[in-house]
py3Dmol code that shows the C-alpha trace and the ligand (Angstrom):
import py3Dmol

protein = """\
ATOM      1  CA  MET A   1      -9.529  14.415  11.769  1.00  0.00           C
ATOM      2  CA  ALA A   2      -7.472  16.873  13.842  1.00  0.00           C
ATOM      3  CA  PHE A   3      -9.867  16.210  16.728  1.00  0.00           C
ATOM      4  CA  ILE A   4      -9.196  12.463  16.533  1.00  0.00           C
ATOM      5  CA  PHE A   5      -5.436  12.985  16.404  1.00  0.00           C
ATOM      6  CA  GLN A   6      -5.503  15.280  19.429  1.00  0.00           C
ATOM      7  CA  SER A   7      -7.741  12.912  21.463  1.00  0.00           C
ATOM      8  CA  ASP A   8      -5.317  10.259  22.649  1.00  0.00           C
ATOM      9  CA  ASP A   9      -7.761   9.335  25.424  1.00  0.00           C
ATOM     10  CA  GLY A  10     -10.982   9.563  23.427  1.00  0.00           C
ATOM     11  CA  PHE A  11      -9.613   7.719  20.391  1.00  0.00           C
ATOM     12  CA  PRO A  12      -6.722   5.570  21.586  1.00  0.00           C
ATOM     13  CA  TYR A  13      -4.147   4.558  19.025  1.00  0.00           C
ATOM     14  CA  ARG A  14      -4.797   0.931  18.049  1.00  0.00           C
ATOM     15  CA  TRP A  15      -3.813  -0.751  14.815  1.00  0.00           C
ATOM     16  CA  PRO A  16      -5.299  -4.217  14.172  1.00  0.00           C
ATOM     17  CA  THR A  17      -1.924  -6.012  14.254  1.00  0.00           C
ATOM     18  CA  ASN A  18       1.719  -5.344  15.006  1.00  0.00           C
ATOM     19  CA  ASP A  19       3.061  -8.649  13.661  1.00  0.00           C
ATOM     20  CA  LEU A  20       5.184  -7.002  11.020  1.00  0.00           C
ATOM     21  CA  VAL A  21       6.710  -4.113  12.962  1.00  0.00           C
ATOM     22  CA  GLY A  22       7.041  -6.066  16.213  1.00  0.00           C
ATOM     23  CA  PRO A  23       5.526  -5.577  19.669  1.00  0.00           C
ATOM     24  CA  LYS A  24       8.387  -3.412  20.928  1.00  0.00           C
ATOM     25  CA  SER A  25       8.478  -0.894  18.131  1.00  0.00           C
ATOM     26  CA  ILE A  26       7.584   2.801  18.513  1.00  0.00           C
ATOM     27  CA  ILE A  27       4.555   2.014  16.336  1.00  0.00           C
ATOM     28  CA  SER A  28       3.238  -0.554  18.867  1.00  0.00           C
ATOM     29  CA  ALA A  29       4.169   1.411  22.006  1.00  0.00           C
ATOM     30  CA  PRO A  30       1.257   2.234  24.321  1.00  0.00           C
ATOM     31  CA  PRO A  31       0.870   5.997  25.052  1.00  0.00           C
ATOM     32  CA  ARG A  32       2.851   6.282  28.276  1.00  0.00           C
ATOM     33  CA  GLU A  33       5.782   4.263  26.954  1.00  0.00           C
ATOM     34  CA  HIS A  34       5.611   6.169  23.700  1.00  0.00           C
ATOM     35  CA  ALA A  35       5.844   9.517  25.476  1.00  0.00           C
ATOM     36  CA  SER A  36       8.679   8.594  27.819  1.00  0.00           C
ATOM     37  CA  HIS A  37      10.835   6.501  25.465  1.00  0.00           C
ATOM     38  CA  TYR A  38      10.919   8.274  22.186  1.00  0.00           C
ATOM     39  CA  HIS A  39      12.808  11.374  21.513  1.00  0.00           C
ATOM     40  CA  ARG A  40      13.079  11.552  17.735  1.00  0.00           C
ATOM     41  CA  PRO A  41      16.624  10.968  16.521  1.00  0.00           C
ATOM     42  CA  PRO A  42      17.469  12.890  13.343  1.00  0.00           C
ATOM     43  CA  LEU A  43      17.457  10.660  10.286  1.00  0.00           C
ATOM     44  CA  LEU A  44      18.663  11.442   6.800  1.00  0.00           C
ATOM     45  CA  GLY A  45      19.075   9.154   3.819  1.00  0.00           C
ATOM     46  CA  CYS A  46      20.845  10.264   0.650  1.00  0.00           C
ATOM     47  CA  ARG A  47      22.051   8.489  -2.446  1.00  0.00           C
ATOM     48  CA  GLU A  48      24.105  10.233  -5.051  1.00  0.00           C
ATOM     49  CA  ASP A  49      24.285   7.447  -7.640  1.00  0.00           C
ATOM     50  CA  VAL A  50      20.714   7.322  -8.879  1.00  0.00           C
ATOM     51  CA  THR A  51      21.277   8.082 -12.533  1.00  0.00           C
ATOM     52  CA  ALA A  52      20.688   5.461 -15.198  1.00  0.00           C
ATOM     53  CA  LEU A  53      20.252   5.537 -18.928  1.00  0.00           C
ATOM     54  CA  ASP A  54      17.582   2.939 -19.087  1.00  0.00           C
ATOM     55  CA  GLU A  55      13.900   2.313 -19.358  1.00  0.00           C
ATOM     56  CA  VAL A  56      12.471   1.242 -16.011  1.00  0.00           C
ATOM     57  CA  ARG A  57       9.201   0.456 -14.324  1.00  0.00           C
ATOM     58  CA  GLN A  58       9.276   3.356 -11.941  1.00  0.00           C
ATOM     59  CA  PHE A  59       7.341   1.880  -9.020  1.00  0.00           C
ATOM     60  CA  SER A  60       9.337  -1.346  -8.706  1.00  0.00           C
ATOM     61  CA  TRP A  61      12.564   0.506  -9.384  1.00  0.00           C
ATOM     62  CA  PHE A  62      11.892   3.029  -6.629  1.00  0.00           C
ATOM     63  CA  LYS A  63      11.022   0.196  -4.314  1.00  0.00           C
ATOM     64  CA  ARG A  64      14.514  -1.184  -4.882  1.00  0.00           C
ATOM     65  CA  GLN A  65      16.023   2.246  -4.318  1.00  0.00           C
ATOM     66  CA  THR A  66      14.122   2.796  -1.089  1.00  0.00           C
ATOM     67  CA  PHE A  67      15.126  -0.700  -0.011  1.00  0.00           C
ATOM     68  CA  ASP A  68      18.710   0.437  -0.298  1.00  0.00           C
ATOM     69  CA  VAL A  69      18.125   3.736   1.445  1.00  0.00           C
ATOM     70  CA  VAL A  70      16.702   2.071   4.509  1.00  0.00           C
ATOM     71  CA  ARG A  71      18.948  -1.026   4.166  1.00  0.00           C
ATOM     72  CA  MET A  72      16.142  -3.424   3.465  1.00  0.00           C
ATOM     73  CA  MET A  73      16.819  -7.019   2.493  1.00  0.00           C
ATOM     74  CA  ASP A  74      13.330  -8.475   2.081  1.00  0.00           C
ATOM     75  CA  VAL A  75      10.070  -7.333   3.635  1.00  0.00           C
ATOM     76  CA  GLN A  76       8.964 -10.963   4.050  1.00  0.00           C
ATOM     77  CA  CYS A  77      11.976 -11.670   6.187  1.00  0.00           C
ATOM     78  CA  ARG A  78      11.113  -9.940   9.435  1.00  0.00           C
ATOM     79  CA  LYS A  79      12.444 -12.915  11.391  1.00  0.00           C
ATOM     80  CA  LYS A  80      15.730 -12.875   9.545  1.00  0.00           C
ATOM     81  CA  LEU A  81      16.019  -9.108   9.919  1.00  0.00           C
ATOM     82  CA  VAL A  82      15.433  -9.369  13.650  1.00  0.00           C
ATOM     83  CA  GLU A  83      18.058 -12.121  13.973  1.00  0.00           C
ATOM     84  CA  ASN A  84      20.621 -10.107  12.044  1.00  0.00           C
ATOM     85  CA  PHE A  85      20.057  -6.877  13.939  1.00  0.00           C
ATOM     86  CA  ARG A  86      20.031  -8.711  17.244  1.00  0.00           C
ATOM     87  CA  ALA A  87      23.368 -10.401  16.490  1.00  0.00           C
ATOM     88  CA  LYS A  88      24.803  -7.025  15.534  1.00  0.00           C
ATOM     89  CA  LEU A  89      23.472  -5.500  18.724  1.00  0.00           C
ATOM     90  CA  GLU A  90      25.107  -8.243  20.814  1.00  0.00           C
ATOM     91  CA  ARG A  91      28.437  -7.694  19.062  1.00  0.00           C
ATOM     92  CA  ARG A  92      28.206  -3.974  19.708  1.00  0.00           C
ATOM     93  CA  LYS A  93      27.414  -4.434  23.366  1.00  0.00           C
ATOM     94  CA  ARG A  94      30.713  -6.301  23.791  1.00  0.00           C
ATOM     95  CA  LYS A  95      32.734  -3.470  22.250  1.00  0.00           C
ATOM     96  CA  GLN A  96      33.225   0.079  23.520  1.00  0.00           C
ATOM     97  CA  HIS A  97      32.962   1.901  20.248  1.00  0.00           C
ATOM     98  CA  LYS A  98      30.822   4.694  18.735  1.00  0.00           C
ATOM     99  CA  TRP A  99      29.308   3.910  15.326  1.00  0.00           C
ATOM    100  CA  CYS A 100      27.160   7.063  14.925  1.00  0.00           C
ATOM    101  CA  ASP A 101      24.244   5.336  13.245  1.00  0.00           C
ATOM    102  CA  LEU A 102      20.621   4.556  14.014  1.00  0.00           C
ATOM    103  CA  MET A 103      21.383   1.498  16.152  1.00  0.00           C
ATOM    104  CA  ASP A 104      23.862   3.540  18.170  1.00  0.00           C
ATOM    105  CA  GLU A 105      21.329   6.345  18.661  1.00  0.00           C
ATOM    106  CA  LEU A 106      18.647   3.923  19.789  1.00  0.00           C
ATOM    107  CA  MET A 107      21.068   2.221  22.187  1.00  0.00           C
ATOM    108  CA  GLN A 108      21.896   5.599  23.765  1.00  0.00           C
ATOM    109  CA  ILE A 109      18.376   7.089  24.110  1.00  0.00           C
ATOM    110  CA  GLU A 110      17.342   7.587  27.755  1.00  0.00           C
ATOM    111  CA  ASP A 111      14.142   8.779  29.363  1.00  0.00           C
ATOM    112  CA  GLU A 112      14.160  11.358  32.188  1.00  0.00           C
ATOM    113  CA  ASN A 113      14.933   8.581  34.720  1.00  0.00           C
ATOM    114  CA  GLY A 114      17.930   7.355  32.786  1.00  0.00           C
ATOM    115  CA  ASN A 115      16.187   4.207  31.472  1.00  0.00           C
ATOM    116  CA  LYS A 116      17.411   2.982  28.106  1.00  0.00           C
ATOM    117  CA  LEU A 117      15.481   1.074  25.446  1.00  0.00           C
ATOM    118  CA  SER A 118      15.496  -2.722  25.795  1.00  0.00           C
ATOM    119  CA  ASP A 119      17.216  -4.837  23.120  1.00  0.00           C
ATOM    120  CA  ASP A 120      13.813  -5.799  21.691  1.00  0.00           C
ATOM    121  CA  GLU A 121      12.856  -2.138  21.429  1.00  0.00           C
ATOM    122  CA  VAL A 122      16.066  -1.240  19.626  1.00  0.00           C
ATOM    123  CA  VAL A 123      15.654  -4.076  17.117  1.00  0.00           C
ATOM    124  CA  ASP A 124      11.902  -3.678  16.540  1.00  0.00           C
ATOM    125  CA  ASN A 125      12.341   0.035  15.937  1.00  0.00           C
ATOM    126  CA  ILE A 126      14.995  -0.520  13.299  1.00  0.00           C
ATOM    127  CA  VAL A 127      12.732  -3.042  11.574  1.00  0.00           C
ATOM    128  CA  SER A 128       9.753  -0.633  11.802  1.00  0.00           C
ATOM    129  CA  LEU A 129      11.672   2.178  10.171  1.00  0.00           C
ATOM    130  CA  ILE A 130      12.597  -0.148   7.342  1.00  0.00           C
ATOM    131  CA  ILE A 131       8.995  -1.222   6.857  1.00  0.00           C
ATOM    132  CA  GLY A 132       7.538   2.280   7.362  1.00  0.00           C
ATOM    133  CA  GLY A 133       9.934   3.771   4.867  1.00  0.00           C
ATOM    134  CA  PHE A 134       9.564   1.218   2.119  1.00  0.00           C
ATOM    135  CA  GLU A 135       6.267   1.471   0.278  1.00  0.00           C
ATOM    136  CA  SER A 136       5.531   5.054   1.341  1.00  0.00           C
ATOM    137  CA  ILE A 137       8.512   6.712  -0.318  1.00  0.00           C
ATOM    138  CA  SER A 138       8.327   4.456  -3.384  1.00  0.00           C
ATOM    139  CA  THR A 139       4.717   5.446  -3.969  1.00  0.00           C
ATOM    140  CA  ALA A 140       5.288   9.148  -3.328  1.00  0.00           C
ATOM    141  CA  CYS A 141       8.261   9.317  -5.704  1.00  0.00           C
ATOM    142  CA  THR A 142       6.373   7.389  -8.360  1.00  0.00           C
ATOM    143  CA  TRP A 143       3.525   9.889  -8.267  1.00  0.00           C
ATOM    144  CA  ALA A 144       5.906  12.831  -8.206  1.00  0.00           C
ATOM    145  CA  PHE A 145       7.403  11.585 -11.469  1.00  0.00           C
ATOM    146  CA  SER A 146       4.020  11.066 -12.958  1.00  0.00           C
ATOM    147  CA  TYR A 147       2.801  14.577 -12.056  1.00  0.00           C
ATOM    148  CA  LEU A 148       5.988  16.149 -13.360  1.00  0.00           C
ATOM    149  CA  ALA A 149       5.664  14.294 -16.621  1.00  0.00           C
ATOM    150  CA  LEU A 150       2.117  15.547 -17.015  1.00  0.00           C
ATOM    151  CA  HIS A 151       2.966  19.153 -16.045  1.00  0.00           C
ATOM    152  CA  SER A 152       5.889  20.184 -18.188  1.00  0.00           C
ATOM    153  CA  ASP A 153       5.714  23.797 -16.926  1.00  0.00           C
ATOM    154  CA  VAL A 154       6.345  22.578 -13.385  1.00  0.00           C
ATOM    155  CA  LEU A 155       9.144  20.281 -14.539  1.00  0.00           C
ATOM    156  CA  ARG A 156      10.762  23.193 -16.379  1.00  0.00           C
ATOM    157  CA  LYS A 157      10.708  25.446 -13.294  1.00  0.00           C
ATOM    158  CA  LEU A 158      12.020  22.618 -11.127  1.00  0.00           C
ATOM    159  CA  ARG A 159      14.909  22.120 -13.526  1.00  0.00           C
ATOM    160  CA  GLU A 160      15.688  25.849 -13.379  1.00  0.00           C
ATOM    161  CA  GLU A 161      15.856  25.741  -9.587  1.00  0.00           C
ATOM    162  CA  ARG A 162      17.965  22.596  -9.778  1.00  0.00           C
ATOM    163  CA  ARG A 163      20.371  24.125 -12.310  1.00  0.00           C
ATOM    164  CA  ALA A 164      20.845  27.242 -10.167  1.00  0.00           C
ATOM    165  CA  LEU A 165      21.725  25.057  -7.189  1.00  0.00           C
ATOM    166  CA  SER A 166      23.979  22.732  -9.187  1.00  0.00           C
ATOM    167  CA  LYS A 167      26.033  25.706 -10.415  1.00  0.00           C
ATOM    168  CA  SER A 168      27.008  26.517  -6.840  1.00  0.00           C
ATOM    169  CA  LYS A 169      27.726  22.870  -5.975  1.00  0.00           C
ATOM    170  CA  ILE A 170      30.218  21.664  -8.553  1.00  0.00           C
ATOM    171  CA  GLY A 171      31.615  18.344  -7.357  1.00  0.00           C
ATOM    172  CA  GLU A 172      29.944  18.652  -3.965  1.00  0.00           C
ATOM    173  CA  LEU A 173      27.159  16.595  -2.445  1.00  0.00           C
ATOM    174  CA  ILE A 174      23.828  18.261  -1.879  1.00  0.00           C
ATOM    175  CA  THR A 175      23.125  18.873   1.837  1.00  0.00           C
ATOM    176  CA  SER A 176      19.908  18.950   3.870  1.00  0.00           C
ATOM    177  CA  GLU A 177      20.343  22.727   4.080  1.00  0.00           C
ATOM    178  CA  ASP A 178      20.379  22.940   0.276  1.00  0.00           C
ATOM    179  CA  VAL A 179      17.140  20.991   0.158  1.00  0.00           C
ATOM    180  CA  THR A 180      15.443  23.435   2.516  1.00  0.00           C
ATOM    181  CA  LYS A 181      16.475  26.282   0.199  1.00  0.00           C
ATOM    182  CA  MET A 182      14.672  24.708  -2.776  1.00  0.00           C
ATOM    183  CA  LYS A 183      11.359  26.513  -2.375  1.00  0.00           C
ATOM    184  CA  TYR A 184       9.825  25.341  -5.621  1.00  0.00           C
ATOM    185  CA  MET A 185      10.867  21.758  -4.882  1.00  0.00           C
ATOM    186  CA  SER A 186       9.152  21.982  -1.524  1.00  0.00           C
ATOM    187  CA  LYS A 187       5.867  22.912  -3.229  1.00  0.00           C
ATOM    188  CA  VAL A 188       6.217  19.943  -5.601  1.00  0.00           C
ATOM    189  CA  VAL A 189       6.751  17.633  -2.642  1.00  0.00           C
ATOM    190  CA  GLU A 190       3.764  18.985  -0.668  1.00  0.00           C
ATOM    191  CA  GLU A 191       1.425  18.911  -3.645  1.00  0.00           C
ATOM    192  CA  THR A 192       2.538  15.383  -4.521  1.00  0.00           C
ATOM    193  CA  LEU A 193       1.943  14.181  -0.977  1.00  0.00           C
ATOM    194  CA  ARG A 194      -1.458  15.881  -0.865  1.00  0.00           C
ATOM    195  CA  LEU A 195      -2.665  14.455  -4.126  1.00  0.00           C
ATOM    196  CA  ALA A 196      -1.012  11.043  -4.026  1.00  0.00           C
ATOM    197  CA  ASN A 197      -2.522  10.023  -0.694  1.00  0.00           C
ATOM    198  CA  VAL A 198       0.326   7.723   0.147  1.00  0.00           C
ATOM    199  CA  SER A 199      -1.039   6.935   3.574  1.00  0.00           C
ATOM    200  CA  ALA A 200      -4.768   6.833   3.139  1.00  0.00           C
ATOM    201  CA  PHE A 201      -5.896   6.106   6.680  1.00  0.00           C
ATOM    202  CA  VAL A 202      -4.925   5.376  10.267  1.00  0.00           C
ATOM    203  CA  PHE A 203      -6.678   3.251  12.896  1.00  0.00           C
ATOM    204  CA  ARG A 204      -7.994   4.466  16.211  1.00  0.00           C
ATOM    205  CA  SER A 205     -10.229   2.743  18.716  1.00  0.00           C
ATOM    206  CA  GLY A 206     -13.482   4.379  19.829  1.00  0.00           C
ATOM    207  CA  ASP A 207     -13.371   2.864  23.342  1.00  0.00           C
ATOM    208  CA  GLN A 208     -14.961   5.838  25.046  1.00  0.00           C
ATOM    209  CA  ASP A 209     -17.180   6.929  22.217  1.00  0.00           C
ATOM    210  CA  VAL A 210     -20.799   6.726  23.275  1.00  0.00           C
ATOM    211  CA  GLU A 211     -22.243   6.008  19.866  1.00  0.00           C
ATOM    212  CA  TYR A 212     -19.623   3.625  18.517  1.00  0.00           C
ATOM    213  CA  GLN A 213     -18.355   1.955  21.687  1.00  0.00           C
ATOM    214  CA  GLY A 214     -15.755  -0.682  20.913  1.00  0.00           C
ATOM    215  CA  TRP A 215     -15.637  -0.058  17.169  1.00  0.00           C
ATOM    216  CA  LYS A 216     -12.381   0.447  15.386  1.00  0.00           C
ATOM    217  CA  VAL A 217     -12.367   3.914  13.850  1.00  0.00           C
ATOM    218  CA  ILE A 218     -10.626   4.467  10.529  1.00  0.00           C
ATOM    219  CA  ALA A 219      -9.567   8.083  10.188  1.00  0.00           C
ATOM    220  CA  TRP A 220      -9.605   8.543   6.414  1.00  0.00           C
ATOM    221  CA  LEU A 221      -6.674  10.899   5.766  1.00  0.00           C
ATOM    222  CA  ARG A 222      -7.438  11.080   2.066  1.00  0.00           C
ATOM    223  CA  TYR A 223     -10.677  12.883   2.849  1.00  0.00           C
ATOM    224  CA  GLY A 224      -9.011  15.992   4.317  1.00  0.00           C
ATOM    225  CA  SER A 225      -6.586  16.567   1.469  1.00  0.00           C
ATOM    226  CA  THR A 226      -9.185  16.091  -1.275  1.00  0.00           C
ATOM    227  CA  ASP A 227     -12.009  18.079   0.355  1.00  0.00           C
ATOM    228  CA  SER A 228     -12.929  21.159  -1.695  1.00  0.00           C
ATOM    229  CA  ARG A 229     -13.600  23.080   1.513  1.00  0.00           C
ATOM    230  CA  ASN A 230      -9.889  22.725   2.267  1.00  0.00           C
ATOM    231  CA  PHE A 231      -8.380  22.847  -1.224  1.00  0.00           C
ATOM    232  CA  GLU A 232      -9.899  24.579  -4.222  1.00  0.00           C
ATOM    233  CA  ASP A 233     -10.317  22.195  -7.156  1.00  0.00           C
ATOM    234  CA  PRO A 234      -8.685  19.500  -5.001  1.00  0.00           C
ATOM    235  CA  LEU A 235      -7.959  16.904  -7.681  1.00  0.00           C
ATOM    236  CA  CYS A 236      -5.919  19.368  -9.710  1.00  0.00           C
ATOM    237  CA  PHE A 237      -2.100  19.334  -9.329  1.00  0.00           C
ATOM    238  CA  ASN A 238      -1.586  23.013  -8.565  1.00  0.00           C
ATOM    239  CA  LEU A 239       1.566  24.289  -6.901  1.00  0.00           C
ATOM    240  CA  ASP A 240       0.209  27.791  -6.408  1.00  0.00           C
ATOM    241  CA  ARG A 241      -1.977  26.541  -3.587  1.00  0.00           C
ATOM    242  CA  TRP A 242       1.242  26.207  -1.544  1.00  0.00           C
ATOM    243  CA  ASN A 243       1.997  29.931  -1.855  1.00  0.00           C
ATOM    244  CA  LYS A 244       0.327  30.123   1.526  1.00  0.00           C
ATOM    245  CA  PRO A 245       0.199  27.470   4.239  1.00  0.00           C
ATOM    246  CA  ALA A 246      -2.661  24.957   4.129  1.00  0.00           C
ATOM    247  CA  LYS A 247      -5.643  25.484   6.439  1.00  0.00           C
ATOM    248  CA  PRO A 248      -4.751  24.053   9.897  1.00  0.00           C
ATOM    249  CA  GLY A 249      -5.751  20.398  10.149  1.00  0.00           C
ATOM    250  CA  SER A 250      -6.587  20.046   6.453  1.00  0.00           C
ATOM    251  CA  PHE A 251      -3.427  18.245   5.303  1.00  0.00           C
ATOM    252  CA  GLN A 252      -2.630  15.376   7.628  1.00  0.00           C
ATOM    253  CA  ASP A 253      -1.084  12.762   5.410  1.00  0.00           C
ATOM    254  CA  PHE A 254       1.572  12.184   8.062  1.00  0.00           C
ATOM    255  CA  GLY A 255      -1.036  11.812  10.782  1.00  0.00           C
ATOM    256  CA  GLY A 256      -0.994  14.161  13.757  1.00  0.00           C
ATOM    257  CA  GLY A 257      -0.847  14.562  17.511  1.00  0.00           C
ATOM    258  CA  SER A 258       1.464  12.363  19.532  1.00  0.00           C
ATOM    259  CA  ARG A 259       1.722   9.673  16.816  1.00  0.00           C
ATOM    260  CA  ILE A 260       2.589  11.909  13.882  1.00  0.00           C
ATOM    261  CA  CYS A 261       4.887  10.120  11.408  1.00  0.00           C
ATOM    262  CA  ALA A 262       8.298   9.940  13.052  1.00  0.00           C
ATOM    263  CA  ALA A 263       9.898  10.425   9.650  1.00  0.00           C
ATOM    264  CA  ASN A 264       7.765  13.153   8.134  1.00  0.00           C
ATOM    265  CA  MET A 265      10.718  15.466   7.519  1.00  0.00           C
ATOM    266  CA  LEU A 266      12.918  12.579   6.367  1.00  0.00           C
ATOM    267  CA  ALA A 267      10.231  11.509   3.893  1.00  0.00           C
ATOM    268  CA  ARG A 268      10.002  15.028   2.434  1.00  0.00           C
ATOM    269  CA  MET A 269      13.766  15.195   2.226  1.00  0.00           C
ATOM    270  CA  GLN A 270      14.032  11.824   0.467  1.00  0.00           C
ATOM    271  CA  ILE A 271      11.440  12.741  -2.149  1.00  0.00           C
ATOM    272  CA  ALA A 272      13.196  16.058  -2.766  1.00  0.00           C
ATOM    273  CA  LEU A 273      16.546  14.270  -3.154  1.00  0.00           C
ATOM    274  CA  PHE A 274      15.170  11.779  -5.654  1.00  0.00           C
ATOM    275  CA  LEU A 275      13.581  14.557  -7.664  1.00  0.00           C
ATOM    276  CA  HIS A 276      16.725  16.642  -7.491  1.00  0.00           C
ATOM    277  CA  HIS A 277      18.678  13.845  -9.127  1.00  0.00           C
ATOM    278  CA  LEU A 278      15.966  12.592 -11.406  1.00  0.00           C
ATOM    279  CA  CYS A 279      13.781  15.501 -12.422  1.00  0.00           C
ATOM    280  CA  VAL A 280      15.193  15.105 -15.895  1.00  0.00           C
ATOM    281  CA  GLY A 281      14.136  12.941 -18.786  1.00  0.00           C
ATOM    282  CA  THR A 282      10.696  11.694 -17.790  1.00  0.00           C
ATOM    283  CA  GLU A 283       8.346  10.905 -20.651  1.00  0.00           C
ATOM    284  CA  ASN A 284       4.646  11.654 -20.670  1.00  0.00           C
ATOM    285  CA  PRO A 285       3.079   8.505 -19.319  1.00  0.00           C
ATOM    286  CA  ASP A 286      -0.494   7.498 -20.003  1.00  0.00           C
ATOM    287  CA  VAL A 287      -1.288   6.849 -16.373  1.00  0.00           C
ATOM    288  CA  LYS A 288      -4.087   4.506 -15.406  1.00  0.00           C
ATOM    289  CA  THR A 289      -4.613   4.194 -11.678  1.00  0.00           C
ATOM    290  CA  THR A 290      -5.460   1.361  -9.319  1.00  0.00           C
ATOM    291  CA  TYR A 291      -6.830   2.491  -5.973  1.00  0.00           C
ATOM    292  CA  LEU A 292      -6.452  -0.286  -3.401  1.00  0.00           C
ATOM    293  CA  PRO A 293      -4.967  -0.074  -0.884  1.00  0.00           C
ATOM    294  CA  ASN A 294      -3.346   3.157  -2.131  1.00  0.00           C
ATOM    295  CA  PRO A 295      -3.536   4.847  -5.515  1.00  0.00           C
ATOM    296  CA  LYS A 296      -0.802   3.496  -7.794  1.00  0.00           C
ATOM    297  CA  PRO A 297      -0.122   3.590 -11.536  1.00  0.00           C
ATOM    298  CA  ALA A 298      -1.535   0.316 -12.880  1.00  0.00           C
ATOM    299  CA  ASP A 299       1.466  -0.413 -15.118  1.00  0.00           C
ATOM    300  CA  GLY A 300       4.066   0.570 -12.531  1.00  0.00           C
ATOM    301  CA  LEU A 301       4.747   3.782 -14.531  1.00  0.00           C
ATOM    302  CA  LYS A 302       7.051   3.306 -17.474  1.00  0.00           C
ATOM    303  CA  ILE A 303       9.690   6.036 -17.690  1.00  0.00           C
ATOM    304  CA  VAL A 304      12.962   6.715 -19.425  1.00  0.00           C
ATOM    305  CA  LEU A 305      15.841   8.281 -17.508  1.00  0.00           C
ATOM    306  CA  SER A 306      18.489  10.270 -19.277  1.00  0.00           C
ATOM    307  CA  ARG A 307      21.548  12.172 -18.102  1.00  0.00           C
ATOM    308  CA  MET A 308      21.310  15.967 -18.462  1.00  0.00           C
TER     309      MET A 308
END
"""
ligand_1 = """\
43
LIG
C 5.328 9.686 2.115
C 5.824 9.088 3.145
C 5.114 8.748 4.440
C 3.824 8.937 4.829
C 2.689 9.592 4.029
C 3.705 8.432 6.184
C 2.541 8.454 6.938
C 2.465 8.082 8.274
C 1.286 8.212 9.107
C -0.060 8.715 8.644
C 1.620 7.799 10.358
C 0.712 7.810 11.593
C 0.031 6.486 11.840
C -1.036 6.618 12.917
O -1.250 7.691 13.459
O -1.677 5.602 13.212
C 2.995 7.382 10.327
C 3.693 6.896 11.424
C 4.982 6.437 11.368
N 5.815 6.462 10.275
Fe 5.390 7.277 8.462
N 4.916 7.953 6.590
C 5.811 8.128 5.555
C 7.152 7.786 5.550
C 7.805 7.159 6.586
C 9.198 6.754 6.565
C 10.144 7.015 5.397
C 9.456 6.149 7.757
C 10.731 5.552 8.282
C 11.910 5.629 7.720
C 8.234 6.201 8.549
C 8.130 5.734 9.839
C 7.021 5.910 10.639
C 6.972 5.515 12.047
C 8.102 4.881 12.867
C 5.695 5.848 12.513
C 5.126 5.635 13.923
C 5.278 6.912 14.743
C 4.727 6.775 16.176
O 3.898 5.916 16.446
O 5.172 7.567 17.004
N 7.261 6.815 7.809
N 3.498 7.564 9.045
"""
view = py3Dmol.view(width=600, height=400)
view.addModel(protein, "pdb")
view.setStyle({"model": 0}, {"cartoon": {"style": "trace"}})
view.addModel(ligand_1, "xyz")
view.setStyle({"model": 1}, {"stick": {}})
view.zoomTo()
view.show()
């Protein structure tokens, strides 16, 4: 896997379609454009008001939450999204004002020759981030809840860490620095991502491969993180395995090389934030799993949230 990710020439990046994200998005960018255009602007999403005293279907509920986080209106409405963002972009171009948000950052980015992104690139990248951040985070958070409900010892320790932090933060919002200090939380996030296989595979093209010339190559990410040569008893949710770093190249759920997930730190941060606010009150679910395209709880995962 690591070999494929490091071989941009041998296994060029090529997904079957870019209809949804748009031809001018970072995801569709050919290698040279990708390298020169995209510095990675820092992104951080945080919601404080995610407490409810209600029974919910976790997966669909999280989808709504992640919609909000990335300001999604409807995934079917790419055209409408593009129109809206384009109109906003035009309005902004007429005004000399700094908004300090993603659109602003994308409008300012320059390569070493001072070239900026085109309007299409700005808009397609905003739409891509919305699409990229939608299902992935919803699925990861859903599985995190499920694992915590099944491992009450882990949930208990997570609550202890959370309580200790909350004591020092009365009335204040949690910051990204606080999240990095939550060592136990970080293990929960890594183990969830490893076991949940949110992004099961990526596409590469074997153009220069002698044996498989012209074939599309699916690099099956799930394989690395569930291989017993990389992780002992790999299907077991075990936080202790994160007491030391994973073997290089064994855990590549965010991809690797030049096309590594642009939001891999944001994703970790978002999961940690959701768990920080919601690691209370989950009930033991009887989880049945469906596997295509990604593993998901068949019933959407029924949970009850309660205020601590
Ligand atoms: C658990 C969460 C996530 C997982 C497991 C994940 C996984 C991945 C993987 C495997 C790739 C590489 C695709 C390839 O090499 O062909 C990727 C790329 C990407 N992801 Fe994520 N992702 C997650 C969350 C997000 C979020 C929240 C966003 C946006 C807000 C996002 C935006 C992107 C973008 C823009 C790319 C393309 C990067 C490039 O081509 O340079 N992802 N992601």
